C-alpha positions in Angstrom: 0.0 0.0 0.0 1.3 3.5 -0.9 1.0 6.2 1.7 0.1 9.7 0.9 3.6 11.1 1.1 5.0 8.7 -1.4 2.2 9.4 -3.9 2.7 13.2 -3.4 6.4 13.0 -4.1 5.9 10.7 -7.2 3.2 13.1 -8.5 5.5 16.0 -8.0 8.3 14.3 -9.8 6.1 13.4 -12.8 4.9 17.0 -13.0 8.5 18.4 -12.8 9.6 16.3 -15.7 6.6 17.1 -17.7 7.4 20.8 -17.2 11.0 20.0 -18.3 9.8 18.3 -21.5 7.5 21.3 -22.2 10.4 23.9 -21.7 12.7 21.8 -23.9 10.1 21.7 -26.6 9.5 25.4 -26.4 13.3 26.0 -26.5 13.5 23.8 -29.7 10.8 25.6 -31.3 12.4 29.1 -30.6 15.6 27.7 -32.1 13.9 26.4 -35.3 11.0 28.7 -36.0 11.3 32.4 -37.0 8.8 35.1 -37.2 7.3 36.0 -40.4 8.4 39.6 -39.8 11.9 38.3 -39.9 11.6 36.7 -43.3 13.2 38.9 -46.1 10.9 39.8 -49.0 13.1 37.7 -51.3 12.1 34.7 -49.4 8.3 35.3 -49.5 7.8 33.5 -52.8 9.1 30.3 -51.3 6.5 30.5 -48.6 3.6 31.2 -50.9 1.5 29.4 -53.5 -0.6 30.8 -56.3 -3.5 28.6 -57.4 -4.0 28.6 -61.1 -7.2 27.3 -62.7 -7.8 26.6 -66.3 -10.4 29.4 -66.5 -7.7 31.7 -65.6 -5.9 31.5 -68.9 -6.6 31.6 -72.6 -5.8 28.4 -74.3 -4.8 28.4 -78.1 -4.2 25.0 -79.8 -2.3 24.1 -82.9 -0.4 20.9 -84.0 -1.5 19.0 -80.9 0.0 21.5 -78.5 -1.9 24.0 -76.2 -0.5 27.4 -75.5 -1.8 28.9 -72.2 -1.8 32.7 -72.0 -2.5 34.2 -68.7 -2.6 37.9 -69.7 -5.8 39.1 -71.4 -4.1 41.7 -73.6 -1.4 39.3 -74.9 -4.2 36.7 -75.5 -6.2 39.3 -77.6 -3.1 40.2 -79.5 -2.4 36.6 -80.2 -6.0 36.0 -81.3 -5.8 38.9 -83.7 -2.8 37.2 -85.6 -3.6 35.2 -88.6 -3.8 31.4 -88.1 -0.5 30.6 -89.8 1.3 33.1 -87.5 -0.4 31.6 -84.5 0.9 28.3 -85.4 4.5 29.6 -85.4 4.2 30.6 -81.8 2.3 27.4 -80.8 4.9 25.0 -82.2 7.0 22.8 -79.9 10.2 24.7 -81.0 8.9 28.0 -79.7 8.1 27.0 -76.0 11.3 28.7 -74.8 9.9 32.2 -75.5 
């Protein structure tokens, strides 16, 4: 049978070690995590994501390839080109542009 004093000291020991674990975890987080205010603007792109939907771009197809244009003015200019000139830009050899 365990008397009250032994249980009390065991309970205090368990709580003490839990507090130590908590403090170690908080110290580890402080060392590894940084505030978003401390992130330089050049690094912001690595922390963000831009969702793109098919409805956000204009698609022109030619020779089995799709050309996705996200800018409306560029898409209008491309649409105003004759079909044979559009096919030059939509060829697989021109995707480096």
